[in-house]
C-alpha positions, 0 to 999 in steps of 0.5 A: 698713441699720438695726438696732433697739434697745429704749429704755424698751420702745419700738422705736427706730431707733438706727444710724449708718447710717439712710438717708433715702429718695429720696421723703423727700428730694424731699418736703423740697424742696417745703416752702415755707420750704426750697424753692429756685427751679428756673431752670437748664437743661442749657446753664446746667449745662454752662456752670457745669461748664466755668466751674469746671473751666477755671481754675488747672489749665489756666493753671498745671499744664500747665507743671509736670507737663510739666517735672517728670513727663511731658514732651510726654506731659502730654496723655496725663496729662490723658486719664488724669485725665479717664478717672478723672473720667468714671468718677465722672461716670457715677455722679454722673449717675445719682444726680443724675437719680434724687435731684434734691436739693441737696447732691451727694455728701452727699445721695446718701450719705444716700439709699444708705449712711447718715447718718454717711457722709453727714455725713462726706462733707458735712463733707469737701465743706465743707472742699474748697469753702471751701479751693478758693474762698479759694485761687482768689480769692487767685490771681485777685488776683495776676492782677489785680495783674499787669494793674494793674501793666501799666497802672501802677496800684498798690495800697498795699503793705499791701493786696496780701496776704501773697504780696507782701513787706510785704503783710498783707491781700489786699483784692482777694480779699476784695472778690471773694468778697463781691461773688460772695456778693451775686450768689449771694444775688440768684439762681441765674439771675443767677449763671448769666447772669454765668457764661455771659458769663465762660465765653465770654471764658475759652473764647475765650482758651483757643481763642486759645492753641490756634489761634494756638499751632498756627502756632508748633509745632516738631516737634522739641519733641515728641521724645521724646514720652515721655521716658525714666524718671528716678528722683527724688532719694531722701530725701523725708520722710514728709510729701512722699512719696506715701502709696503709697510709704510703704505699699508701699515702691516708688520713684516715677519721673518721665517714662516711662510711670509718669511719665504716671500720676504727672502724672495725679494732679497734673493731676487738680486741673484737673478739680475742679469738675464734681461741683459741677454736681450740687449744683444739681440741686434748682434745675434745671428738668428734672434727670432729663434735664439733670443728666447732660447738664450733668455729662458735657457739661462734662467732655467739653468741658474734657478736649478743651480740656486735651489740645489746650492741652497739645499746643500748649504743649509743641509751642511750647516744649521741655518742659525750658524751660517756665515753671512759674508761667505756662507758656501766657503765657511760651510765647508770650513765648518765641516773640516774641508778648507780646500773646498773653501779655497776653490769656492773663493777662486770660483767667486773671483773668476765668476764675478769677472763675467758679471762685470763684463756682461753688465758693462755690455748691457749698459753700452748697448742701451746707451748706443740705442738711445744715441742712435735715436737722437735722445743722446748725442749721435756721436756715440752711435757710430760703430768701430770701422773694423770691429763693428762695436759701439766703441765710443760709448764703451770707452766713455762708460768704461772709464767712468765706471772704472773710476767709480769702482776705484773709489766706491765702497762695497757697503754702498751696494744699493737696492737701486739695482733691484728696483731698477730691474723690477721697474724694467720688468713692469714696462716690458710686460705692459709693452707686450700687451700694448703691442699685441693690441696695436700691431697684432699682424707682426710676425712673432717668432716667440709668443708669450703664452696666456696674454694678457694673464702672464704680463699682468701677473708679471706686473703684479709680482714685480710691483709686489717685490718693489714694495718690499724694498726700503723707503730710502731706495724709493727716494734715491730711485725717485731722485734719479728719475727726476734727473732723467726727466730734466735731461729728456726735456732739456736735450732728448725731446728736441734732438729726437730723430722721431720728433725731428722728422725721421718718422717711422715707415708706415706699417706694411705687413709682417716683419720677417 
């Protein structure tokens, strides 16, 4: 994976693809000043996963894709998206149990593919988690304002945010991110306990939708289950057309079998977050056993809930009449049961709290891992003397995201989050194949089955969904990646601990 050049007659490792051994990654976690506290169990990880996955997607996207892309077959779209995530989850589970170090896909790439790919994926994850946290905070603010309006409480117009006419600063989104930042600084176990309570409320609301909705299902609403294919209006500009259409020139269709796959690329957003579980590997008591359980368990639970909710909602109300903005709540209103609609709005507001918390957690752990490796200033890799949390990057990023959330419109939610996550999936799947070949002797508490078939399928499925994203998303993603290259070559490469002599220890057998 590396090549050697001569500088002043001395052999020097000089490559963009130098790798950091698994042993060195684990050894770095034992430095007192840079060590995180191990306090999480498999249940905590599963709760984290469910907490971040069940959010905006299930409360909003169900109606959008049913009405525009798949009809009642939206349930199959959730299954298809879940399969893509499951392929990636199997790869994440192997890495997280083998390399139980903060940083998720960044750390995995550093151990298998090399420093530059690791930097790029870390840079990508920072954008993904930051954008996701800010946007979900704004969405949470909207639900809370709606509940306040029902109680006849009103904020000053200027503090309701740019989504409201005359609004300037979203004070609710700003305060939410700051409060969650403080929770993360105090400790992971506190974060896990708060998340457990909130997830219990959120899952209860989802179960109410499923159980209560069963009594209002009308069989005729499922006919036809897979509506006939319809070719959408042509004339889409390059910025709105799927990249696959721009490259291959095919005409996408809504509804029909292909409409299900189009819907899958949209509802994929509803699954984003399970990979955040991997960022907490270093803070897990028994990562070799608990990381696979947390990752795969949370994904399975959420897929089952998503399929059930989509079947109930499209059975309660014909897909052509579903609301796009609030399909679950409005479906109950249409059946004459507004109380359920209020409960769903409350559950959405409470549920989005954990989504923000765990996305912020994921970002700070990736930033922390990159800092500990010297690719970002080492100042940010010192843990709190009492709480043993990465408080410096948590405070820095929390304040920045709070400000962004305060001034960001919900309409600016970009599919950058989708493309960033899918890109991470591709890197992790490739990393599993590379590490199996370069370090076959490593102890793997969990092994991805059918390697290389499963990783190859994961890469193919992720790339296919990426090609279904608009051209403008690819352009924005490309610009962010170019900025990442600049930062790496200006700062990261010259400050890398690996490049400055902190070389990994030679492989010495299995890692227990």
